[in-house]
N, C-alpha and C positions, 0 to 999 in steps of 0.2 A: 358724515353725519352734519346734517345742517340743522339750524333750527335754534329756539333758546331755552335754557335748561331753567326756564321760571316759570312761576305761577303766581295766581293773585288771588285773594280770599279776601272776603268781607262779609261785613254782617248783613242778614236778612231783614231783619227788623230794625226800626227805629234807634237810632244813639241814645241812651240815656245818661247825659251830661250831669256830673255831680261835681260840687266845689271841693277843691282837694283840702284837708284836714289843715288848722292853722300849724306852727311849727313852735315847738317847745322852746324857751328861752329859760333857764336856770331854773328846770324842773317845772315850769308854770308855763302856762299859755298866753301870752300878751293879751291885753285887750282891745277890743275892736277899735281903739282909738290909735293905738301904737300899733297896731299891725293891719294894714290895708291893702289891697292888690288891685291894680289897675283893671276897670272893665274890661271883658272879654272883647266887646264891640270895638274898645277905643284900640285896643291890643292890634287885633286885628287890621283894623284902619291903619295903624302906623305902620305897621309891618306890609301890607299892600303900598302905601305911599312910599315907604323907603325902597321897598323892593324895584317900583316903577322909577324912582329917582334914579336909582343905581343902573336900571337898564337902560334908561334915556341917555346917563352920562359916558357909559360904555358905547352906546349905539352912536353916539356926536364925535366919541373919540376915532371909534372906527371910519365914522365917514369921514371925518377931518383929516385923518392918516392916509384915506384913499384918492382922496379930491386933491391933497397937494403930492402925491406920490414920490415922498422922499425916500430915497435909498441909501441905505450904510455901504452897503458893498455890492456891486456886479461886475458882473462878466464885461469884457472889451465891446461886446454887440448887445447885451441884456438879454443875453439866451439866460442866463442864470443870476436871480439877484436877492436879495433880503431888504426890505424896506421897513418904515415904520409901521406902516399897516400890518405887516406879518409879526413885529414883533407885538404890537397891542392884542392881536389875536393869539400869541403861542403864551403872552403872559397872562393873559385871563383863563384861556386852559389851564394852563401852570398851578395858577393860583386856585382855581376850580378843584383840580386834580389833590392837590395838596391837603385840601381840607376836607374832602371825601376820605384820602385815606388816613388821616387823622380819626375822623368821626367811625369810620369803621372799624379801626383799632380799638377805639374806645369803646365801642359798641360789644368788641369781641371779649375784651378785658369784662366787661360788665355781664356777660353772659354765662348763663348757668348752666349746670348740665342737663343732656335733653331728658324729659322724663311723662312718661304717660298722666294725661289729666286725671285728675283723682276724681274719685268715685262719683261726688256731686256732679260733675261736669262729663262723666263718660256718657251721659245721656244726651250729650248734644249730639245733632244729627248734621251730617256736611253732605253736599252735593257737590261733584266734581264736572263742570260742564265745558264740554269741548267743541270746539267750534271747527268743522272739515269743510275744505273744498279744493276739489281734483287735487287731493294730495298725493306726493309720490307714495306707493306703496309700503316702501320699506320703513320710512321714516313714520308713516301711519301704526303700524305693526308695533314699533318701537315703542311709541307713545300708549297704544293700547295696552303693551305687555307693562309698561312703568305703572300704569292707572291700576293695573292689578295686582301689583306690588307694593303698593302703599301702604304703610303700618299704621291703618286707622280700621277699628271695627265698623261694621255695619254700611260703608262709605258709600254711596248711591254715583253710579256713574250713567251721565248723560251725554250723547253725541249726537250733535245735529248737522246733517249734512247739506251744504246747502246747495240745493240741485236734486232733482227727482228724475233727471233722463236716466235712459239706458247706460250712457257714458259714465254715469254715476254710481251705477252699482255694486261696481267693483268694492267701494267702500264699504257698504254693508256687508258683503262678501267677507272681508277682512275683518271685520264687529264680529261677524258668526264663527268665524275662525279662532278669534283670540278670546274672546268673552260669551259667545254664545256655546248653544249645546245645552243649556240647562233650564229649568222652569223659573230661574232668576232673571232670565233676560228675556227681553221684548223688543219689538219694532215695527214700523210703521210706514208706510210710504205714504205721503200726503199729496193731493194735488194740486193744495193751496200753500197759503201762510197765512199768518194772523193778520196781515194787511192786505193782500193780493188775491184775489180768486182765480183759480186755474182753470185749465179749460173743461167745458161740459159739467161744472158745480153748479148745484142750484143751492138756493138760502137752506134747504134742510140738510143737502149733504155737506155744505159747509160747515153747520154748527155740529154735525155727528163728526166730522172729520176734529173738530178741536175738542169736544169731547173724548176722541179717542188718543189725542196726542197728552191729554193730561192723564187717562187712565195708564197709558203705556210708560208715562216717565215716573207716575207717582207709585203703580203698583209693579216696577219691575227695580231688581238692583243694578241691573245694567240695560241699559235702554238706548236704542237707537232710530232717529226721526230724519228720515229723508223728505224734504219739502222744497216747495216750488223757490227757484232762486232769488235772492232777496238782498244779499249781502250780509256782511258780516253782522251787523247790528240787528239784522232781520233774525240771524240764526239765535244771537242770543236773547234776543227779546223772547224766542218760543221757549226755550229753554226755563228763562226764570218765569214767563208767563204759567207754563205748567207747572213748575215747582210748587207756584205762590208761596204759602206760607207752610209748607210740609216739612222743610227742614228749618234750620238756624243758623247755617251759614252756608254761603255758596263759592265755590274755589271754579277758577277758569284758567283755562288754557287753551292753546291753539294746538293742532294736530301734526305739528312738527316738533314737539315740546317733550322732553325725556324728565320724569317728575321723579324726583328723589324719595326715598321709600319715606323719609323723616317730614316730608314739606305741609303735610296738613297737621299733624301734629306740632310743629314749630309756628306756624301761622295761628293756627288755634290757642294755643298759649297766649301769643302776643294778645290775640283781641278778649279772652277769656280776663286778664290780669289788669287790663286799662281801660277801661268804660269809655275814654273819650278818643280811643284809636277804631276808626271807622273802615280801615282797608290795609291789607299787609300785603308787599310785594316780596316776590321771591328774589334771592340773591341772582344775578344774570351770569350766564357763563356760555361762551360761544364755543362752537365746533364748524368748522364748512370745509367743503372739498370743491368749491367754488374757484378756483385759482387765486391768484394773489391780488386782483381787483375785488373778487366777492369777498375775500377773507379782509380786507382792508376796510370795505363798506361797513361788513358788520359789526368789525372792532371798534369803527368810530362810532355806530349806533351804541355799543355796550358800554364804551367811555362816556357819551352822552347820560345814559341811563345811569351809569354807577356814581358819576356825580350828582343825580336827582337824589339818588338814593341816600346817598351819605350827608345830601344837606338838608333833606327835610325829615330825618330818623324814621323813615317809614312810615310816618304817619299819613302823609298826603300825598305817597306817590303812587301812580296805577302804572304797571310797566307794561309794556307793547311796543310793536313797531309797525 
């Protein structure tokens, strides 16, 4: 089973940023003269400058090590060697991994037990958007079945297939097999997409197709849209455009993703509790049967994503590969 056991959730509406309360000192709140915070713009600018300088320093060190070609150890005919270039790369990856591990441990210790949203939040609506393109049938079935098991009431599932040809029809059949067969399910095969007109489409039929896509997505708990090929961005645009402001949050994943039943509740809780968090990424796990090279490449991507997750407190990280 391949794929990323992860997903991504973010707010559908603009983020309202509020200033944090001042800390109490000796039972009293300090006066504005004693308590001052660095402006958000200045903090952001310093972070950008500091990160850029650090990246340039690392890049300069790597380039210098690569140009000099200094080697610590090597075999007689240089079949195997370990030099300064490899040492810098290894040290950098080790430091990043260490900080990521420490951050993950801190988050686990600070975590609270899983709980459903309080009644005032239970009215929040969430839509799960699944992007599909020539997916393996077994992976797609597992993805849809995992979406069906998500422990969140009235979760809307929208699968958009990037392609409307005959060879893409099997994905619609799998949708009917797993999620279809009820009045809550709907589908539509569209000759166009929102940015490219299909063969034989007129202006009137194009507008009719757009309206039909919106009606199916908004009126169905489980919906599948097959549209003209346009790439993953076009697929996600169709889902977002059709949903509009009909939901409070949008969760996205690929069609080879297996979702944890508690993923929606966990991400919604983070978004609801902190108004400054605009996006939440899931914990990434990797499983593959593609052989040694396939597993190695996926594990490398997983390690890089894990480092990003640990470094940014999940506030600014958007998963995906």
